[in-house]
C-alpha positions as semicolon CSV with decimal commas, in nm:
position;residue;x (nm);y (nm);z (nm)
1;M;1,369;0,362;1,482
2;N;1,122;0,498;1,741
3;R;1,231;0,717;2,032
4;R;1,212;0,434;2,286
5;R;1,437;0,203;2,081
6;F;1,678;0,491;2,013
7;L;1,713;0,563;2,384
8;Q;1,754;0,193;2,462
9;G;2,032;0,176;2,205
10;L;2,210;0,470;2,360
11;G;2,173;0,326;2,709
12;A;2,310;-0,010;2,608
13;G;2,579;0,128;2,382
14;L;2,473;-0,100;2,096
15;V;2,482;0,007;1,736
16;A;2,292;-0,061;1,419
17;G;2,616;-0,126;1,231
18;P;2,976;-0,016;1,203
19;S;2,876;0,300;1,020
20;A;2,673;0,431;1,314
21;A;2,811;0,756;1,452
22;F;2,911;0,612;1,789
23;A;3,030;0,269;1,668
24;Q;3,400;0,342;1,705
25;A;3,353;0,497;2,048
26;R;3,154;0,209;2,194
27;P;3,142;-0,110;1,988
28;P;2,914;-0,390;2,107
29;I;3,064;-0,683;2,295
30;A;3,020;-1,055;2,232
31;D;3,141;-1,320;2,476
32;M;3,195;-1,674;2,348
33;H;3,202;-1,832;2,693
34;G;3,052;-1,731;3,028
35;H;2,891;-1,884;3,337
36;Y;2,738;-1,570;3,488
37;G;2,507;-1,675;3,774
38;M;2,611;-2,040;3,768
39;V;2,902;-2,062;4,011
40;S;2,948;-1,768;4,249
41;R;2,624;-1,578;4,190
42;K;2,266;-1,705;4,222
43;M;2,113;-1,733;3,878
44;D;1,770;-1,595;3,959
45;D;1,908;-1,258;4,071
46;C;2,258;-1,265;3,923
47;G;2,229;-0,933;3,741
48;L;2,344;-1,069;3,405
49;A;2,078;-0,888;3,201
50;A;2,137;-0,553;3,368
51;D;2,513;-0,593;3,330
52;M;2,479;-0,675;2,960
53;R;2,256;-0,376;2,893
54;A;2,463;-0,133;3,098
55;H;2,785;-0,217;2,916
56;G;2,671;-0,278;2,560
57;V;2,694;-0,657;2,550
58;A;2,513;-0,785;2,243
59;L;2,578;-1,160;2,263
60;V;2,675;-1,401;2,539
61;A;2,724;-1,773;2,494
62;W;2,574;-1,854;2,834
63;K;2,700;-2,200;2,916
64;A;2,541;-2,464;3,129
65;I;2,812;-2,678;3,287
66;A;2,725;-3,032;3,184
67;D;2,935;-3,204;3,450
68;Q;2,911;-2,945;3,730
69;R;2,779;-3,185;3,994
70;W;3,060;-3,434;3,930
71;I;3,368;-3,209;3,940
72;H;3,548;-3,016;4,212
73;R;3,831;-2,771;4,248
74;T;4,163;-2,902;4,375
75;G;4,497;-2,726;4,427
76;P;4,611;-2,777;4,066
77;G;4,268;-2,711;3,908
78;L;3,938;-2,886;3,839
79;E;3,894;-3,261;3,818
80;Q;3,630;-3,533;3,830
81;K;3,518;-3,633;4,180
82;S;3,247;-3,891;4,107
83;T;3,075;-4,081;3,829
84;P;2,719;-3,994;3,725
85;G;2,460;-4,269;3,711
86;P;2,245;-4,347;3,406
87;G;2,023;-4,055;3,312
88;E;2,172;-3,815;3,568
89;L;2,364;-3,606;3,318
90;T;2,059;-3,562;3,096
91;R;1,838;-3,464;3,388
92;H;2,098;-3,217;3,517
93;F;2,125;-3,051;3,175
94;E;1,750;-3,023;3,131
95;R;1,708;-2,876;3,478
96;V;1,980;-2,614;3,431
97;L;1,868;-2,527;3,079
98;G;1,514;-2,479;3,208
99;R;1,637;-2,232;3,469
100;M;1,840;-2,046;3,208
101;K;1,543;-2,014;2,976
102;A;1,324;-1,893;3,262
103;Y;1,579;-1,621;3,344
104;V;1,605;-1,513;2,981
105;A;1,226;-1,486;2,957
106;K;1,193;-1,300;3,288
107;E;1,457;-1,044;3,193
108;G;1,336;-0,992;2,837
109;L;1,661;-1,102;2,676
110;R;1,654;-1,230;2,320
111;T;1,722;-1,601;2,268
112;V;1,951;-1,640;1,968
113;L;1,816;-1,917;1,744
114;T;1,870;-1,789;1,389
115;P;2,105;-1,560;1,195
116;A;1,834;-1,294;1,209
117;D;1,853;-1,305;1,589
118;V;2,226;-1,234;1,573
119;D;2,158;-0,933;1,353
120;A;1,888;-0,810;1,591
121;C;2,131;-0,827;1,882
122;L;2,395;-0,633;1,696
123;A;2,126;-0,376;1,614
124;G;2,034;-0,312;1,977
125;E;1,898;-0,610;2,169
126;A;2,088;-0,802;2,434
127;G;2,091;-1,170;2,338
128;I;2,172;-1,505;2,490
129;V;2,312;-1,799;2,297
130;L;2,206;-2,105;2,495
131;A;2,520;-2,316;2,520
132;C;2,664;-2,608;2,711
133;E;3,015;-2,683;2,831
134;G;3,046;-3,052;2,755
135;A;2,822;-3,285;2,556
136;D;2,798;-3,521;2,853
137;F;2,419;-3,482;2,867
138;L;2,393;-3,687;2,547
139;E;2,522;-3,988;2,743
140;G;2,683;-4,130;2,431
141;R;2,380;-4,084;2,203
142;V;2,425;-3,837;1,916
143;E;2,050;-3,864;1,856
144;G;1,992;-3,667;2,177
145;L;2,118;-3,353;2,003
146;D;1,781;-3,314;1,830
147;A;1,600;-3,264;2,162
148;A;1,863;-3,019;2,287
149;H;1,840;-2,821;1,963
150;A;1,462;-2,812;1,995
151;Q;1,507;-2,666;2,344
152;G;1,722;-2,385;2,201
153;L;2,081;-2,511;2,226
154;R;2,296;-2,343;1,959
155;H;2,655;-2,367;2,088
156;L;2,806;-2,693;2,211
157;Q;3,147;-2,758;2,363
158;L;3,237;-3,122;2,312
159;V;3,424;-3,208;2,633
160;H;3,498;-3,065;2,977
161;Y;3,634;-3,237;3,291
162;I;3,477;-3,582;3,320
163;R;3,530;-3,902;3,124
164;T;3,297;-3,901;2,828
165;P;3,214;-4,116;2,525
166;V;3,277;-3,807;2,308
167;G;3,655;-3,798;2,336
168;D;3,961;-3,696;2,534
169;F;4,009;-3,372;2,726
170;Q;4,326;-3,181;2,807
171;T;4,348;-3,236;3,180
172;A;4,343;-3,618;3,200
173;A;4,526;-3,907;3,039
174;P;4,378;-3,976;2,692
175;T;4,181;-4,294;2,631
176;H;4,017;-4,232;2,290
177;G;4,311;-4,107;2,085
178;G;4,129;-3,777;2,034
179;L;3,760;-3,790;1,944
180;S;3,573;-4,117;1,952
181;E;3,364;-4,233;1,658
182;M;3,066;-4,091;1,846
183;G;3,251;-3,761;1,886
184;R;3,322;-3,735;1,515
185;R;2,956;-3,809;1,435
186;L;2,856;-3,543;1,687
187;V;3,057;-3,279;1,498
188;Q;2,876;-3,380;1,179
189;A;2,540;-3,368;1,357
190;C;2,611;-3,018;1,491
191;N;2,692;-2,903;1,136
192;A;2,367;-3,053;1,010
193;R;2,149;-2,900;1,283
194;G;2,304;-2,555;1,301
195;V;2,490;-2,585;1,631
196;L;2,827;-2,414;1,669
197;V;3,102;-2,663;1,760
198;D;3,332;-2,553;2,042
199;L;3,669;-2,731;2,067
200;A;3,780;-2,588;2,403
201;H;3,927;-2,852;2,638
202;C;3,981;-3,098;2,351
203;T;4,322;-3,256;2,313
204;G;4,534;-3,172;2,011
205;A;4,437;-3,499;1,846
206;G;4,069;-3,421;1,900
207;V;4,108;-3,077;1,744
208;E;4,281;-3,224;1,439
209;Q;4,005;-3,482;1,393
210;A;3,726;-3,225;1,430
211;L;3,895;-3,009;1,167
212;Q;3,892;-3,304;0,930
213;V;3,520;-3,363;0,986
214;S;3,360;-3,021;1,017
215;K;3,240;-2,836;0,711
216;V;3,174;-2,519;0,915
217;P;3,416;-2,292;1,104
218;M;3,451;-2,382;1,472
219;V;3,566;-2,200;1,785
220;W;3,801;-2,261;2,073
221;S;3,589;-2,052;2,306
222;H;3,824;-1,996;2,599
223;G;4,179;-2,060;2,705
224;W;4,513;-1,924;2,590
225;V;4,764;-1,984;2,315
226;D;5,127;-2,073;2,370
227;R;5,411;-2,191;2,150
228;V;5,334;-2,550;2,252
229;G;5,014;-2,706;2,379
230;G;4,948;-2,817;2,735
231;D;5,005;-3,165;2,872
232;W;4,777;-3,341;3,122
233;R;5,079;-3,425;3,339
234;E;5,169;-3,060;3,403
235;R;5,126;-2,934;3,756
236;F;4,857;-2,670;3,712
237;G;4,533;-2,671;3,518
238;Y;4,600;-2,342;3,343
239;L;4,915;-2,494;3,193
240;Q;4,730;-2,808;3,085
241;R;4,474;-2,587;2,911
242;R;4,717;-2,426;2,666
243;L;4,635;-2,442;2,295
244;S;4,941;-2,464;2,073
245;L;4,996;-2,184;1,825
246;P;5,013;-2,427;1,529
247;L;4,672;-2,572;1,621
248;A;4,527;-2,226;1,678
249;R;4,641;-2,132;1,329
250;K;4,477;-2,443;1,184
251;I;4,146;-2,346;1,348
252;A;4,189;-1,994;1,210
253;D;4,279;-2,121;0,863
254;R;3,939;-2,292;0,853
255;G;3,766;-1,966;0,939
256;G;3,742;-2,034;1,311
257;V;3,793;-1,809;1,612
258;I;4,001;-1,840;1,930
259;G;3,854;-1,697;2,250
260;L;4,100;-1,559;2,505
261;W;3,990;-1,619;2,863
262;G;3,966;-1,371;3,150
263;M;4,207;-1,562;3,374
264;G;4,412;-1,356;3,619
265;L;4,689;-1,508;3,828
266;S;4,786;-1,391;4,175
267;R;5,155;-1,333;4,107
268;S;5,371;-1,220;3,818
269;G;5,644;-1,408;3,640
270;Q;5,416;-1,692;3,525
271;P;5,372;-1,823;3,169
272;W;5,027;-1,661;3,159
273;P;5,119;-1,299;3,234
274;V;4,780;-1,147;3,324
275;L;4,717;-1,075;3,693
276;R;4,394;-1,069;3,888
277;G;4,188;-0,765;3,794
278;D;4,440;-0,678;3,523
279;T;4,221;-0,550;3,240
280;K;4,518;-0,382;3,071
281;G;4,710;-0,709;3,070
282;Y;4,409;-0,888;2,918
283;A;4,395;-0,626;2,643
284;R;4,765;-0,663;2,571
285;E;4,726;-1,041;2,534
286;L;4,436;-0,994;2,294
287;K;4,645;-0,755;2,085
288;D;4,934;-1,002;2,087
289;L;4,709;-1,286;1,973
290;V;4,574;-1,071;1,691
291;G;4,932;-1,033;1,574
292;K;4,978;-1,412;1,573
293;L;4,645;-1,523;1,424
294;G;4,503;-1,222;1,242
295;A;4,225;-0,985;1,340
296;D;3,951;-1,214;1,204
297;H;4,027;-1,498;1,445
298;V;4,040;-1,358;1,800
299;A;3,751;-1,290;2,039
300;F;3,647;-1,271;2,402
301;G;3,588;-1,598;2,587
302;T;3,585;-1,456;2,937
303;D;3,493;-1,765;3,141
304;I;3,327;-1,532;3,391
305;E;3,276;-1,726;3,717
306;G;3,440;-2,030;3,561
307;V;3,792;-1,937;3,670
308;G;3,698;-1,902;4,036
309;E;3,907;-1,646;4,223
310;S;4,162;-1,632;3,942
311;W;4,004;-1,368;3,721
312;S;4,110;-1,060;3,531
313;V;3,745;-0,977;3,458
314;N;3,444;-1,097;3,652
315;D;3,167;-0,884;3,503
316;Y;3,096;-0,691;3,185
317;A;3,214;-0,360;3,329
318;G;3,556;-0,527;3,331
319;V;3,516;-0,648;2,973
320;R;3,417;-0,299;2,861
321;A;3,735;-0,172;3,028
322;V;3,934;-0,422;2,820
323;V;3,774;-0,288;2,501
324;D;3,863;0,065;2,611
325;H;4,224;-0,048;2,662
326;L;4,229;-0,202;2,314
327;Q;4,130;0,135;2,174
328;A;4,397;0,305;2,387
329;L;4,654;0,065;2,240
330;K;4,582;0,236;1,905
331;L;4,437;-0,069;1,733
332;E;4,238;0,024;1,425
333;A;3,868;0,062;1,494
334;S;3,786;-0,224;1,257
335;I;4,019;-0,458;1,448
336;V;3,867;-0,364;1,783
337;E;3,521;-0,430;1,639
338;R;3,623;-0,772;1,510
339;V;3,768;-0,877;1,843
340;A;3,489;-0,721;2,046
341;Y;3,195;-0,875;1,861
342;R;3,221;-0,930;1,487
343;N;3,425;-1,251;1,489
344;Y;3,192;-1,443;1,718
345;A;2,888;-1,310;1,534
346;R;3,036;-1,430;1,204
347;V;3,112;-1,788;1,308
348;L;2,785;-1,816;1,499
349;K;2,587;-1,708;1,192
350;A;2,783;-1,951;0,976
351;A;2,693;-2,237;1,209
352;L;2,327;-2,136;1,235
353;T;2,305;-2,107;0,858
354;S;2,454;-2,453;0,805
355;G;2,154;-2,614;0,969
356;R;1,891;-2,439;0,760
357;P;1,713;-2,637;0,487
């Protein structure tokens, strides 16, 4: 390692591996779900790259929002406001992805395309996993995944907030009975092409069907886990978005990972107990989920900017504070490392490897 790379590694807090002298003091961070610069900040000068480097963030699944133009925030949560015309979803995705790639190039971030790229990021480079929240841009055509993969897409969430040929989502009445036939074929296509499948926002039936189809571990990138799953008829979106503990365990049993979001509510006494700006509360929930699912199956899925004003973390300084709190809670160093970065890196590499000839 030359002097320049060594100093960069110290500045970013990234490590060559868990045996590095400062690994336990400052493990890297991986985020399975974030919208930095897509909602409340302007992408071109959002500061994502500087924030990643300053706080030792190795990997971010930076997610385009496939249906962003067709949803809006209401009192209970987010919902569909209009119906896209033919071709509009594809054009929106290509436009946003183009802006993302331009930012990555301008800031000198590494685009994660292969398992070797994951390793390079854990060794000291800040990397972006080009991702999308919702497969709406396919407009019902699984064949469109080839073009998206060629443009660098490596992490795909199946559904979000608008009606889609892919399947049902948690916050609206189901119409497909889970995943559609197209949705099941899409899971298979992602396996074949090396794209990580993200089950967040899927209904319980959709999760069960994806687990039957996929030959590769999958993630639920963001949300929270409760004794029972959410129901679309519940009053608030954060309640609708619950993943049941039995389903979370099924995802984990197949080698998958559950991402806990950075939601923060404005008042206490709610089913989700973390308050706005409450990094200690976020850390406690991560520790609790480790106890329920095991240390190999929990990760960060911050949803930075995606939760609007209801956040416990809204930048990577906040996420670093959460990692510090995990260490203060006396979790073993190896557990902190798995939650902080190893678990996402593992499932991402498994997905990328599945698509190699």
